[in-house]
N, C-alpha and C positions, 0 to 999 in steps of 0.2 A: 678327193679324186686326183689331185695334182700328181701324187707320187706313183700312180698306177703305171703310167707310160714309162717311168724311169726305174721301175723295179728291176733288180738284177735277177731275172728269171732263170733259174737253173733247171726248173721243171714245172710241169703242170700237175697239180695234185688233185686226184679224184677218188671218191669212194667207189670201189668196184663191186659188182654183184657176182658172187660165185655160188657153186653148189653148197658150200659149207657156210660161209658168212662173208659179209662185205669186208674187203681188204683194201687198205690205202695203197696208192700207187704213185710214184713220181716218174715222170717221163721227160727227159731232156728235150728242149726246143731247138737244139743246135742241129738244124737240118741242112744237108748239102743241096737239096732240091728246093724249088720254090713252093711246092705243096708237099706237106709231110703229115700223113695220117698219124694220129696219136691214139685215140680211143676208137674201138670198133664195136659193132653191135654184138648181140648174143654170140657166144657165151660170155664174152668179156664184160659186157654191161647189159642192162635190161632193154637196150635199144638205142642208147646214146652213142653217137660217134663224134669224134673231134679230130682236128688237125690244125697244123700251122701253115700259113700262107705268107710268102714273101713275093711281092710284085715289084718289078722295075718301074721307074717313071714311065707313064703313058700306057702301061700294060693293063689288060683286063683278065679276069678269070674265065670269061666266056659265059654266054647265056645258059642258064639251067633252071630247073624248078625244084622247089622244096617237096613237091608231091604231098605225101601224107605226114610230112615232118614239119616242125617249126625250127628256125635256125637263129642263133645269136652269134654275132661277130664281135669279138673283144678286140678293139683296135689298140695295138700296143705302140706303134710307131708310124709316123707319116700322116698323110691326108688322102682323101679320096672321095668317091661318090658311089652310093648304092643306087643302081639303076633298076627301077621296078617297072615292069611292063605296064604301059597305059597310065603311068603317073610321072610327075616330075622327079628328077633325080634328087637324092638326099645327100647333101654334103656332110662330111665329118672330118675331124682332126683329132688325133690321139691326145689324151686317152678318151675313148668313147666306146659306147656299146650300140650296135645296130641290131634291131630285131626284124626278122623276115617271117611273116606268118606262113602257115601251111598253104599249099597249092598256089604258090607265088612264083612266077617266072622272073628271074632277076640276074644281075651281073654286078661285079664290083670292079671299079676302075681306079687306078692310081693317078690322081690329078696333080701330085706334087713333083718336086725335083729330087726326091730321095726315095729309097725303098719304102713301100707300104708293108707293114707286118701286122698280121692279125691271127688270132686263134678263132676257129669256127667250132661251134657246138651245135649238133643236130640231134633232135630227139623226136620220137613219135608224138604227134599232137593228139590231144584227146578228141574223141568223136564229136563232131559239130552237130 
């Protein structure tokens, strides 16, 4: 796991779903903004969405819910806290993976002194 946070990421590679057949895709993570959508739902994927987030020290993404989706945060750089409504915060330091179940109101906060960078992957959860 040690090398994950130090990877020279030129792109995020995913298998795409298309009308013909799955096609590989490389998407650069060099984003000018702090939130950079990478993958989108249908027709680009079967429902998966993804994006890159860069948070300044002390910043948060804001409270939101996963709804009918589950979410994974791949922490690439920095440290922070996943705030889950009604539960204690979950601290993390890169490299790390944070899982957010469906129907969960949450927020992500940069608790460090340097930018927090992570890739989020959201996909429809199976019926419960």
